[in-house]
All heavy atoms as TSV, in Angstrom:
chain	resi	resn	atom	element	x	y	z
A	1	SER	N	N	19.335	-12.095	-1.483
A	1	SER	CA	C	18.812	-10.976	-2.243
A	1	SER	C	C	18.114	-11.483	-3.489
A	1	SER	O	O	18.633	-12.327	-4.205
A	1	SER	CB	C	19.953	-10.036	-2.609
A	1	SER	OG	O	19.518	-9.054	-3.491
A	2	LEU	N	N	16.939	-10.959	-3.750
A	2	LEU	CA	C	16.144	-11.349	-4.909
A	2	LEU	C	C	15.763	-10.109	-5.706
A	2	LEU	O	O	14.618	-9.671	-5.695
A	2	LEU	CB	C	14.888	-12.107	-4.457
A	2	LEU	CG	C	15.139	-13.394	-3.672
A	2	LEU	CD1	C	13.857	-13.904	-3.053
A	2	LEU	CD2	C	15.761	-14.446	-4.562
A	3	PRO	N	N	16.723	-9.506	-6.415
A	3	PRO	CA	C	16.419	-8.274	-7.146
A	3	PRO	C	C	15.319	-8.478	-8.180
A	3	PRO	O	O	15.200	-9.536	-8.775
A	3	PRO	CB	C	17.738	-7.908	-7.813
A	3	PRO	CG	C	18.555	-9.138	-7.800
A	3	PRO	CD	C	18.073	-9.975	-6.657
A	4	GLY	N	N	14.531	-7.425	-8.344
A	4	GLY	CA	C	13.487	-7.431	-9.358
A	4	GLY	C	C	12.117	-7.849	-8.876
A	4	GLY	O	O	11.151	-7.735	-9.613
A	5	LEU	N	N	11.998	-8.337	-7.641
A	5	LEU	CA	C	10.682	-8.709	-7.136
A	5	LEU	C	C	9.858	-7.452	-6.886
A	5	LEU	O	O	10.359	-6.476	-6.319
A	5	LEU	CB	C	10.794	-9.497	-5.834
A	5	LEU	CG	C	11.332	-10.919	-5.927
A	5	LEU	CD1	C	11.372	-11.546	-4.533
A	5	LEU	CD2	C	10.512	-11.772	-6.861
A	6	CYS	N	N	8.591	-7.481	-7.295
A	6	CYS	CA	C	7.682	-6.341	-7.101
A	6	CYS	C	C	6.352	-6.833	-6.551
A	6	CYS	O	O	5.793	-7.803	-7.060
A	6	CYS	CB	C	7.390	-5.638	-8.421
A	6	CYS	SG	S	8.764	-4.829	-9.177
A	7	THR	N	N	5.865	-6.154	-5.548
A	7	THR	CA	C	4.514	-6.374	-5.039
A	7	THR	C	C	3.802	-5.037	-5.078
A	7	THR	O	O	4.352	-4.024	-4.652
A	7	THR	CB	C	4.539	-6.899	-3.586
A	7	THR	OG1	O	5.283	-8.115	-3.537
A	7	THR	CG2	C	3.131	-7.142	-3.064
A	8	THR	N	N	2.590	-5.025	-5.605
A	8	THR	CA	C	1.823	-3.791	-5.702
A	8	THR	C	C	0.584	-3.890	-4.818
A	8	THR	O	O	-0.096	-4.914	-4.806
A	8	THR	CB	C	1.410	-3.512	-7.163
A	8	THR	OG1	O	2.592	-3.462	-7.966
A	8	THR	CG2	C	0.661	-2.205	-7.296
A	9	VAL	N	N	0.342	-2.826	-4.066
A	9	VAL	CA	C	-0.834	-2.760	-3.203
A	9	VAL	C	C	-1.596	-1.469	-3.485
A	9	VAL	O	O	-1.036	-0.496	-3.985
A	9	VAL	CB	C	-0.464	-2.820	-1.706
A	9	VAL	CG1	C	0.177	-4.135	-1.348
A	9	VAL	CG2	C	0.429	-1.682	-1.300
A	10	GLU	N	N	-2.869	-1.499	-3.163
A	10	GLU	CA	C	-3.695	-0.300	-3.262
A	10	GLU	C	C	-4.253	-0.031	-1.876
A	10	GLU	O	O	-4.780	-0.945	-1.234
A	10	GLU	CB	C	-4.828	-0.504	-4.259
A	10	GLU	CG	C	-5.682	0.742	-4.459
A	10	GLU	CD	C	-6.724	0.534	-5.528
A	10	GLU	OE1	O	-6.399	0.679	-6.712
A	10	GLU	OE2	O	-7.867	0.197	-5.156
A	11	ILE	N	N	-4.093	1.193	-1.409
A	11	ILE	CA	C	-4.688	1.580	-0.137
A	11	ILE	C	C	-5.753	2.634	-0.409
A	11	ILE	O	O	-5.643	3.422	-1.346
A	11	ILE	CB	C	-3.646	2.099	0.881
A	11	ILE	CG1	C	-2.929	3.349	0.381
A	11	ILE	CG2	C	-2.656	1.005	1.247
A	11	ILE	CD1	C	-2.043	4.012	1.422
A	12	THR	N	N	-6.789	2.600	0.409
A	12	THR	CA	C	-7.849	3.598	0.329
A	12	THR	C	C	-7.712	4.504	1.538
A	12	THR	O	O	-7.648	4.023	2.674
A	12	THR	CB	C	-9.232	2.933	0.310
A	12	THR	OG1	O	-9.288	2.028	-0.806
A	12	THR	CG2	C	-10.338	3.965	0.185
A	13	VAL	N	N	-7.630	5.806	1.263
A	13	VAL	CA	C	-7.424	6.794	2.316
A	13	VAL	C	C	-8.671	7.682	2.408
A	13	VAL	O	O	-9.089	8.286	1.417
A	13	VAL	CB	C	-6.178	7.658	2.024
A	13	VAL	CG1	C	-5.935	8.648	3.154
A	13	VAL	CG2	C	-4.949	6.781	1.804
A	14	ALA	N	N	-9.234	7.751	3.615
A	14	ALA	CA	C	-10.394	8.615	3.868
A	14	ALA	C	C	-9.918	10.072	3.919
A	14	ALA	O	O	-8.736	10.340	4.135
A	14	ALA	CB	C	-11.053	8.225	5.180
A	15	PRO	N	N	-10.826	11.015	3.732
A	15	PRO	CA	C	-10.434	12.428	3.766
A	15	PRO	C	C	-9.681	12.841	5.029
A	15	PRO	O	O	-8.811	13.704	4.985
A	15	PRO	CB	C	-11.768	13.168	3.650
A	15	PRO	CG	C	-12.630	12.232	2.870
A	15	PRO	CD	C	-12.243	10.857	3.365
A	16	ASP	N	N	-9.972	12.187	6.163
A	16	ASP	CA	C	-9.281	12.543	7.410
A	16	ASP	C	C	-7.930	11.833	7.551
A	16	ASP	O	O	-7.243	12.008	8.549
A	16	ASP	CB	C	-10.162	12.248	8.622
A	16	ASP	CG	C	-10.457	10.771	8.820
A	16	ASP	OD1	O	-10.009	9.931	8.009
A	16	ASP	OD2	O	-11.163	10.447	9.804
A	17	GLY	N	N	-7.553	11.028	6.545
A	17	GLY	CA	C	-6.259	10.363	6.555
A	17	GLY	C	C	-6.289	8.907	6.997
A	17	GLY	O	O	-5.312	8.188	6.831
A	18	ARG	N	N	-7.416	8.473	7.559
A	18	ARG	CA	C	-7.507	7.068	7.975
A	18	ARG	C	C	-7.398	6.140	6.762
A	18	ARG	O	O	-7.972	6.419	5.718
A	18	ARG	CB	C	-8.840	6.767	8.673
A	18	ARG	CG	C	-8.971	7.306	10.056
A	18	ARG	CD	C	-10.351	7.015	10.653
A	18	ARG	NE	N	-11.404	7.620	9.823
A	18	ARG	CZ	C	-12.323	6.921	9.138
A	18	ARG	NH1	N	-12.361	5.615	9.185
A	18	ARG	NH2	N	-13.226	7.558	8.414
A	19	ILE	N	N	-6.667	5.052	6.924
A	19	ILE	CA	C	-6.590	4.048	5.866
A	19	ILE	C	C	-7.740	3.078	6.088
A	19	ILE	O	O	-7.831	2.421	7.127
A	19	ILE	CB	C	-5.232	3.332	5.870
A	19	ILE	CG1	C	-4.138	4.357	5.581
A	19	ILE	CG2	C	-5.220	2.206	4.845
A	19	ILE	CD1	C	-2.747	3.823	5.662
A	20	THR	N	N	-8.638	3.023	5.114
A	20	THR	CA	C	-9.850	2.226	5.265
A	20	THR	C	C	-9.841	0.956	4.426
A	20	THR	O	O	-10.749	0.145	4.543
A	20	THR	CB	C	-11.090	3.070	4.903
A	20	THR	OG1	O	-10.968	3.516	3.550
A	20	THR	CG2	C	-11.226	4.261	5.840
A	21	GLY	N	N	-8.831	0.799	3.583
A	21	GLY	CA	C	-8.747	-0.410	2.778
A	21	GLY	C	C	-7.331	-0.681	2.328
A	21	GLY	O	O	-6.541	0.249	2.120
A	22	ARG	N	N	-6.999	-1.966	2.215
A	22	ARG	CA	C	-5.672	-2.402	1.779
A	22	ARG	C	C	-5.861	-3.643	0.925
A	22	ARG	O	O	-6.434	-4.624	1.412
A	22	ARG	CB	C	-4.800	-2.753	2.983
A	22	ARG	CG	C	-4.574	-1.643	3.961
A	22	ARG	CD	C	-4.161	-2.239	5.313
A	22	ARG	NE	N	-3.964	-1.231	6.327
A	22	ARG	CZ	C	-4.933	-0.720	7.073
A	22	ARG	NH1	N	-6.165	-1.116	6.905
A	22	ARG	NH2	N	-4.667	0.190	7.976
A	23	THR	N	N	-5.350	-3.626	-0.289
A	23	THR	CA	C	-5.498	-4.764	-1.182
A	23	THR	C	C	-4.209	-4.994	-1.952
A	23	THR	O	O	-3.654	-4.048	-2.518
A	23	THR	CB	C	-6.630	-4.518	-2.214
A	23	THR	OG1	O	-7.828	-4.198	-1.513
A	23	THR	CG2	C	-6.860	-5.726	-3.087
A	24	LYS	N	N	-3.749	-6.237	-1.985
A	24	LYS	CA	C	-2.609	-6.590	-2.839
A	24	LYS	C	C	-3.158	-6.736	-4.254
A	24	LYS	O	O	-4.060	-7.531	-4.496
A	24	LYS	CB	C	-1.965	-7.898	-2.377
A	24	LYS	CG	C	-0.812	-8.345	-3.238
A	24	LYS	CD	C	-0.126	-9.579	-2.682
A	24	LYS	CE	C	-1.106	-10.712	-2.591
A	24	LYS	NZ	N	-0.552	-11.954	-2.076
A	25	THR	N	N	-2.661	-5.940	-5.175
A	25	THR	CA	C	-3.167	-5.975	-6.544
A	25	THR	C	C	-2.241	-6.713	-7.503
A	25	THR	O	O	-2.640	-7.057	-8.600
A	25	THR	CB	C	-3.419	-4.550	-7.081
A	25	THR	OG1	O	-2.201	-3.808	-7.017
A	25	THR	CG2	C	-4.506	-3.849	-6.277
A	26	ARG	N	N	-0.992	-6.929	-7.070
A	26	ARG	CA	C	-0.048	-7.687	-7.896
A	26	ARG	C	C	0.947	-8.399	-6.989
A	26	ARG	O	O	1.612	-7.770	-6.171
A	26	ARG	CB	C	0.692	-6.758	-8.843
A	26	ARG	CG	C	1.707	-7.477	-9.720
A	26	ARG	CD	C	2.339	-6.502	-10.707
A	26	ARG	NE	N	3.665	-6.996	-11.046
A	26	ARG	CZ	C	4.672	-6.244	-11.397
A	26	ARG	NH1	N	4.516	-4.931	-11.480
A	26	ARG	NH2	N	5.825	-6.755	-11.689
A	27	SER	N	N	1.014	-9.692	-7.136
A	27	SER	CA	C	1.941	-10.496	-6.351
A	27	SER	C	C	3.319	-10.492	-6.991
A	27	SER	O	O	3.454	-10.416	-8.216
A	27	SER	CB	C	1.428	-11.939	-6.275
A	27	SER	OG	O	2.397	-12.776	-5.676
A	28	SER	N	N	4.335	-10.621	-6.155
A	28	SER	CA	C	5.703	-10.731	-6.654
A	28	SER	C	C	6.004	-12.150	-7.110
A	28	SER	O	O	7.003	-12.391	-7.775
A	28	SER	CB	C	6.686	-10.350	-5.549
A	28	SER	OG	O	6.644	-11.325	-4.511
A	29	GLY	N	N	5.158	-13.091	-6.703
A	29	GLY	CA	C	5.434	-14.490	-6.957
A	29	GLY	C	C	6.242	-15.125	-5.838
A	29	GLY	O	O	6.524	-16.315	-5.857
A	30	ASN	N	N	6.612	-14.309	-4.846
A	30	ASN	CA	C	7.388	-14.779	-3.706
A	30	ASN	C	C	6.548	-14.546	-2.454
A	30	ASN	O	O	6.290	-13.392	-2.080
A	30	ASN	CB	C	8.718	-14.029	-3.630
A	30	ASN	CG	C	9.586	-14.480	-2.487
A	30	ASN	OD1	O	9.291	-14.198	-1.334
A	30	ASN	ND2	N	10.669	-15.167	-2.807
A	31	GLU	N	N	6.135	-15.615	-1.818
A	31	GLU	CA	C	5.227	-15.509	-0.678
A	31	GLU	C	C	5.805	-14.672	0.460
A	31	GLU	O	O	5.100	-13.859	1.073
A	31	GLU	CB	C	4.882	-16.913	-0.165
A	31	GLU	CG	C	3.823	-16.933	0.902
A	31	GLU	CD	C	3.424	-18.339	1.298
A	31	GLU	OE1	O	3.676	-19.293	0.551
A	31	GLU	OE2	O	2.852	-18.472	2.401
A	32	LEU	N	N	7.093	-14.836	0.747
A	32	LEU	CA	C	7.724	-14.073	1.831
A	32	LEU	C	C	7.706	-12.575	1.535
A	32	LEU	O	O	7.398	-11.759	2.407
A	32	LEU	CB	C	9.149	-14.559	2.061
A	32	LEU	CG	C	9.905	-13.907	3.221
A	32	LEU	CD1	C	9.154	-14.079	4.536
A	32	LEU	CD2	C	11.308	-14.489	3.329
A	33	MET	N	N	8.022	-12.203	0.299
A	33	MET	CA	C	7.981	-10.788	-0.105
A	33	MET	C	C	6.572	-10.234	0.066
A	33	MET	O	O	6.369	-9.177	0.664
A	33	MET	CB	C	8.455	-10.662	-1.557
A	33	MET	CG	C	8.182	-9.332	-2.216
A	33	MET	SD	S	9.367	-8.083	-1.751
A	33	MET	CE	C	8.962	-6.803	-2.926
A	34	ASP	N	N	5.589	-10.954	-0.484
A	34	ASP	CA	C	4.203	-10.476	-0.413
A	34	ASP	C	C	3.732	-10.342	1.029
A	34	ASP	O	O	3.089	-9.354	1.399
A	34	ASP	CB	C	3.272	-11.407	-1.185
A	34	ASP	CG	C	3.505	-11.379	-2.681
A	34	ASP	OD1	O	4.219	-10.477	-3.168
A	34	ASP	OD2	O	2.978	-12.269	-3.377
A	35	GLU	N	N	4.063	-11.324	1.864
A	35	GLU	CA	C	3.660	-11.262	3.274
A	35	GLU	C	C	4.318	-10.085	3.988
A	35	GLU	O	O	3.674	-9.410	4.794
A	35	GLU	CB	C	4.017	-12.570	3.979
A	35	GLU	CG	C	3.124	-13.724	3.603
A	35	GLU	CD	C	3.547	-15.037	4.255
A	35	GLU	OE1	O	4.514	-15.043	5.054
A	35	GLU	OE2	O	2.902	-16.052	3.955
A	36	SER	N	N	5.577	-9.842	3.693
A	36	SER	CA	C	6.287	-8.714	4.326
A	36	SER	C	C	5.664	-7.381	3.935
A	36	SER	O	O	5.499	-6.491	4.775
A	36	SER	CB	C	7.764	-8.736	3.930
A	36	SER	OG	O	8.395	-9.876	4.430
A	37	VAL	N	N	5.335	-7.242	2.661
A	37	VAL	CA	C	4.712	-6.003	2.191
A	37	VAL	C	C	3.366	-5.800	2.872
A	37	VAL	O	O	3.073	-4.713	3.383
A	37	VAL	CB	C	4.558	-6.016	0.654
A	37	VAL	CG1	C	3.615	-4.920	0.181
A	37	VAL	CG2	C	5.923	-5.882	-0.010
A	38	MET	N	N	2.544	-6.850	2.915
A	38	MET	CA	C	1.223	-6.694	3.524
A	38	MET	C	C	1.324	-6.447	5.022
A	38	MET	O	O	0.535	-5.684	5.577
A	38	MET	CB	C	0.353	-7.925	3.227
A	38	MET	CG	C	-0.061	-8.024	1.759
A	38	MET	SD	S	-0.777	-6.504	1.063
A	38	MET	CE	C	-2.260	-6.318	2.046
A	39	LYS	N	N	2.311	-7.022	5.683
A	39	LYS	CA	C	2.510	-6.753	7.110
A	39	LYS	C	C	2.828	-5.273	7.325
A	39	LYS	O	O	2.281	-4.633	8.222
A	39	LYS	CB	C	3.633	-7.620	7.659
A	39	LYS	CG	C	3.844	-7.473	9.139
A	39	LYS	CD	C	4.910	-8.426	9.651
A	39	LYS	CE	C	5.117	-8.248	11.146
A	39	LYS	NZ	N	6.129	-9.165	11.666
A	40	ALA	N	N	3.694	-4.733	6.471
A	40	ALA	CA	C	4.040	-3.311	6.578
A	40	ALA	C	C	2.824	-2.430	6.302
A	40	ALA	O	O	2.549	-1.472	7.037
A	40	ALA	CB	C	5.168	-2.976	5.606
A	41	VAL	N	N	2.083	-2.740	5.252
A	41	VAL	CA	C	0.906	-1.941	4.887
A	41	VAL	C	C	-0.163	-2.033	5.979
A	41	VAL	O	O	-0.797	-1.033	6.319
A	41	VAL	CB	C	0.353	-2.389	3.513
A	41	VAL	CG1	C	-0.987	-1.755	3.218
A	41	VAL	CG2	C	1.348	-2.047	2.414
A	42	ASN	N	N	-0.357	-3.220	6.533
A	42	ASN	CA	C	-1.371	-3.391	7.578
A	42	ASN	C	C	-0.992	-2.677	8.874
A	42	ASN	O	O	-1.870	-2.379	9.689
A	42	ASN	CB	C	-1.623	-4.873	7.845
A	42	ASN	CG	C	-2.418	-5.518	6.733
A	42	ASN	OD1	O	-3.261	-4.887	6.103
A	42	ASN	ND2	N	-2.142	-6.779	6.472
A	43	SER	N	N	0.279	-2.382	9.070
A	43	SER	CA	C	0.693	-1.678	10.284
A	43	SER	C	C	0.355	-0.185	10.232
A	43	SER	O	O	0.329	0.483	11.265
A	43	SER	CB	C	2.195	-1.861	10.531
A	43	SER	OG	O	2.961	-1.117	9.617
A	44	LEU	N	N	0.096	0.334	9.041
A	44	LEU	CA	C	-0.268	1.749	8.896
A	44	LEU	C	C	-1.728	1.954	9.268
A	44	LEU	O	O	-2.599	1.251	8.767
A	44	LEU	CB	C	-0.070	2.212	7.455
A	44	LEU	CG	C	1.348	2.211	6.922
A	44	LEU	CD1	C	1.334	2.505	5.429
A	44	LEU	CD2	C	2.188	3.221	7.665
A	45	LYS	N	N	-1.981	2.901	10.108
A	45	LYS	CA	C	-3.364	3.208	10.506
A	45	LYS	C	C	-3.889	4.455	9.800
A	45	LYS	O	O	-5.073	4.559	9.514
A	45	LYS	CB	C	-3.458	3.399	12.021
A	45	LYS	CG	C	-2.992	2.206	12.815
A	45	LYS	CD	C	-3.787	0.969	12.488
A	45	LYS	CE	C	-3.259	-0.214	13.289
A	45	LYS	NZ	N	-3.381	-1.476	12.612
A	46	ALA	N	N	-2.984	5.412	9.546
A	46	ALA	CA	C	-3.424	6.665	8.935
A	46	ALA	C	C	-2.242	7.378	8.301
A	46	ALA	O	O	-1.087	7.137	8.645
A	46	ALA	CB	C	-4.071	7.571	9.979
A	47	LEU	N	N	-2.562	8.245	7.370
A	47	LEU	CA	C	-1.627	9.180	6.760
A	47	LEU	C	C	-2.092	10.579	7.136
A	47	LEU	O	O	-3.073	10.743	7.862
A	47	LEU	CB	C	-1.612	9.011	5.239
A	47	LEU	CG	C	-1.255	7.634	4.698
A	47	LEU	CD1	C	-1.402	7.607	3.187
A	47	LEU	CD2	C	0.156	7.248	5.099
A	48	ARG	N	N	-1.438	11.585	6.621
A	48	ARG	CA	C	-1.943	12.948	6.834
A	48	ARG	C	C	-3.311	13.080	6.182
A	48	ARG	O	O	-3.608	12.413	5.198
A	48	ARG	CB	C	-1.018	13.957	6.173
A	48	ARG	CG	C	0.209	14.225	6.934
A	48	ARG	CD	C	0.919	15.403	6.329
A	48	ARG	NE	N	2.336	15.219	6.518
A	48	ARG	CZ	C	3.261	15.813	5.819
A	48	ARG	NH1	N	2.942	16.646	4.863
A	48	ARG	NH2	N	4.519	15.589	6.065
A	49	ALA	N	N	-4.105	13.977	6.715
A	49	ALA	CA	C	-5.410	14.247	6.116
A	49	ALA	C	C	-5.219	14.712	4.679
A	49	ALA	O	O	-4.203	15.327	4.339
A	49	ALA	CB	C	-6.154	15.302	6.922
A	50	LEU	N	N	-6.202	14.395	3.848
A	50	LEU	CA	C	-6.154	14.842	2.453
A	50	LEU	C	C	-6.322	16.360	2.409
A	50	LEU	O	O	-6.855	16.967	3.345
A	50	LEU	CB	C	-7.261	14.159	1.649
A	50	LEU	CG	C	-7.172	12.632	1.567
A	50	LEU	CD1	C	-8.382	12.080	0.812
A	50	LEU	CD2	C	-5.887	12.186	0.903
A	51	PRO	N	N	-5.884	16.983	1.325
A	51	PRO	CA	C	-6.037	18.433	1.220
A	51	PRO	C	C	-7.503	18.862	1.346
A	51	PRO	O	O	-8.422	18.108	1.006
A	51	PRO	CB	C	-5.508	18.745	-0.185
A	51	PRO	CG	C	-4.577	17.624	-0.496
A	51	PRO	CD	C	-5.180	16.418	0.172
A	52	VAL	N	N	-7.702	20.069	1.827
A	52	VAL	CA	C	-9.042	20.628	1.983
A	52	VAL	C	C	-9.781	20.514	0.647
A	52	VAL	O	O	-9.215	20.758	-0.413
A	52	VAL	CB	C	-8.961	22.103	2.427
A	52	VAL	CG1	C	-10.342	22.736	2.462
A	52	VAL	CG2	C	-8.287	22.196	3.789
A	53	GLY	N	N	-11.026	20.116	0.722
A	53	GLY	CA	C	-11.827	19.990	-0.481
A	53	GLY	C	C	-12.048	18.543	-0.894
A	53	GLY	O	O	-12.983	18.251	-1.622
A	54	HIS	N	N	-11.196	17.633	-0.425
A	54	HIS	CA	C	-11.400	16.214	-0.724
A	54	HIS	C	C	-12.469	15.674	0.208
A	54	HIS	O	O	-12.291	15.651	1.419
A	54	HIS	CB	C	-10.105	15.413	-0.542
A	54	HIS	CG	C	-9.166	15.542	-1.683
A	54	HIS	ND1	N	-9.223	14.720	-2.780
A	54	HIS	CD2	C	-8.153	16.398	-1.909
A	54	HIS	CE1	C	-8.273	15.062	-3.620
A	54	HIS	NE2	N	-7.612	16.096	-3.123
A	55	ARG	N	N	-13.576	15.262	-0.355
A	55	ARG	CA	C	-14.673	14.763	0.451
A	55	ARG	C	C	-14.884	13.262	0.269
A	55	ARG	O	O	-15.670	12.657	0.979
A	55	ARG	CB	C	-15.955	15.501	0.109
A	55	ARG	CG	C	-15.843	16.997	0.353
A	55	ARG	CD	C	-17.187	17.676	0.229
A	55	ARG	NE	N	-17.073	19.118	0.238
A	55	ARG	CZ	C	-16.825	19.856	1.302
A	55	ARG	NH1	N	-16.618	19.286	2.456
A	55	ARG	NH2	N	-16.759	21.170	1.214
A	56	LYS	N	N	-14.190	12.677	-0.695
A	56	LYS	CA	C	-14.326	11.244	-0.966
A	56	LYS	C	C	-12.986	10.568	-0.717
A	56	LYS	O	O	-11.933	11.181	-0.861
A	56	LYS	CB	C	-14.752	11.011	-2.414
A	56	LYS	CG	C	-16.125	11.538	-2.747
A	56	LYS	CD	C	-16.477	11.211	-4.170
A	56	LYS	CE	C	-17.866	11.755	-4.497
A	56	LYS	NZ	N	-18.237	11.455	-5.893
A	57	PRO	N	N	-13.028	9.276	-0.368
A	57	PRO	CA	C	-11.778	8.533	-0.203
A	57	PRO	C	C	-10.979	8.509	-1.507
A	57	PRO	O	O	-11.535	8.625	-2.603
A	57	PRO	CB	C	-12.246	7.118	0.159
A	57	PRO	CG	C	-13.631	7.294	0.685
A	57	PRO	CD	C	-14.201	8.458	-0.068
A	58	VAL	N	N	-9.673	8.348	-1.372
A	58	VAL	CA	C	-8.758	8.307	-2.509
A	58	VAL	C	C	-8.024	6.969	-2.486
A	58	VAL	O	O	-7.583	6.512	-1.425
A	58	VAL	CB	C	-7.740	9.468	-2.414
A	58	VAL	CG1	C	-6.681	9.360	-3.490
A	58	VAL	CG2	C	-8.448	10.804	-2.494
A	59	ASP	N	N	-7.914	6.328	-3.655
A	59	ASP	CA	C	-7.136	5.101	-3.776
A	59	ASP	C	C	-5.728	5.451	-4.219
A	59	ASP	O	O	-5.544	6.218	-5.165
A	59	ASP	CB	C	-7.771	4.149	-4.790
A	59	ASP	CG	C	-9.114	3.621	-4.316
A	59	ASP	OD1	O	-9.274	3.418	-3.099
A	59	ASP	OD2	O	-10.003	3.406	-5.159
A	60	ILE	N	N	-4.744	4.889	-3.531
A	60	ILE	CA	C	-3.341	5.131	-3.840
A	60	ILE	C	C	-2.687	3.782	-4.127
A	60	ILE	O	O	-2.802	2.846	-3.326
A	60	ILE	CB	C	-2.622	5.821	-2.670
A	60	ILE	CG1	C	-3.280	7.170	-2.365
A	60	ILE	CG2	C	-1.134	5.985	-2.969
A	60	ILE	CD1	C	-2.763	7.837	-1.103
A	61	THR	N	N	-1.999	3.684	-5.252
A	61	THR	CA	C	-1.291	2.464	-5.620
A	61	THR	C	C	0.187	2.636	-5.295
A	61	THR	O	O	0.791	3.648	-5.633
A	61	THR	CB	C	-1.469	2.167	-7.125
A	61	THR	OG1	O	-2.870	2.012	-7.399
A	61	THR	CG2	C	-0.737	0.904	-7.528
A	62	ILE	N	N	0.747	1.630	-4.609
A	62	ILE	CA	C	2.152	1.656	-4.205
A	62	ILE	C	C	2.813	0.372	-4.670
A	62	ILE	O	O	2.284	-0.719	-4.446
A	62	ILE	CB	C	2.286	1.762	-2.673
A	62	ILE	CG1	C	1.505	2.957	-2.138
A	62	ILE	CG2	C	3.759	1.833	-2.274
A	62	ILE	CD1	C	1.307	2.933	-0.640
A	63	THR	N	N	3.968	0.500	-5.311
A	63	THR	CA	C	4.740	-0.671	-5.721
A	63	THR	C	C	5.991	-0.773	-4.868
A	63	THR	O	O	6.759	0.188	-4.776
A	63	THR	CB	C	5.107	-0.595	-7.213
A	63	THR	OG1	O	3.903	-0.540	-7.984
A	63	THR	CG2	C	5.924	-1.807	-7.647
A	64	PHE	N	N	6.184	-1.928	-4.252
A	64	PHE	CA	C	7.374	-2.237	-3.461
A	64	PHE	C	C	8.253	-3.113	-4.335
A	64	PHE	O	O	7.803	-4.136	-4.837
A	64	PHE	CB	C	6.991	-2.986	-2.182
A	64	PHE	CG	C	6.156	-2.169	-1.243
A	64	PHE	CD1	C	4.779	-2.095	-1.414
A	64	PHE	CD2	C	6.724	-1.497	-0.188
A	64	PHE	CE1	C	4.001	-1.352	-0.541
A	64	PHE	CE2	C	5.952	-0.755	0.690
A	64	PHE	CZ	C	4.583	-0.676	0.515
A	65	GLU	N	N	9.504	-2.700	-4.506
A	65	GLU	CA	C	10.400	-3.441	-5.385
A	65	GLU	C	C	11.763	-3.640	-4.719
A	65	GLU	O	O	12.301	-2.723	-4.100
A	65	GLU	CB	C	10.586	-2.682	-6.696
A	65	GLU	CG	C	11.494	-3.369	-7.686
A	65	GLU	CD	C	11.586	-2.649	-9.022
A	65	GLU	OE1	O	10.971	-1.580	-9.178
A	65	GLU	OE2	O	12.266	-3.176	-9.895
A	66	ILE	N	N	12.296	-4.839	-4.876
A	66	ILE	CA	C	13.653	-5.116	-4.411
A	66	ILE	C	C	14.595	-4.755	-5.551
A	66	ILE	O	O	14.485	-5.308	-6.644
A	66	ILE	CB	C	13.830	-6.583	-4.008
A	66	ILE	CG1	C	12.932	-6.905	-2.819
A	66	ILE	CG2	C	15.300	-6.870	-3.678
A	66	ILE	CD1	C	12.989	-8.344	-2.373
A	67	GLY	N	N	15.469	-3.794	-5.306
A	67	GLY	CA	C	16.406	-3.331	-6.324
A	67	GLY	C	C	17.658	-4.178	-6.363
A	67	GLY	O	O	17.865	-5.094	-5.571
A	68	ASP	N	N	18.521	-3.837	-7.294
A	68	ASP	CA	C	19.801	-4.550	-7.455
A	68	ASP	C	C	20.735	-4.236	-6.327
A	68	ASP	O	O	20.827	-3.224	-5.790
A	68	ASP	CB	C	20.469	-4.157	-8.766
A	68	ASP	CG	C	19.645	-4.632	-9.957
A	68	ASP	OD1	O	18.972	-5.658	-9.833
A	68	ASP	OD2	O	19.692	-3.963	-11.003
């Protein structure tokens, strides 16, 4: 267990919910943690469609953290 490790990623979601981009924006400093996070993020193909009225992609930042 390595409490306190954080990896942050940004995903870009198209209005129809497709994930069109994935970027690691902050490394945890632990290669295994970072690789695991990116493997999980890369396995996602889509989320729910954005609410009606969204015509442009949206960037969402997600932080993965190992707790105590």
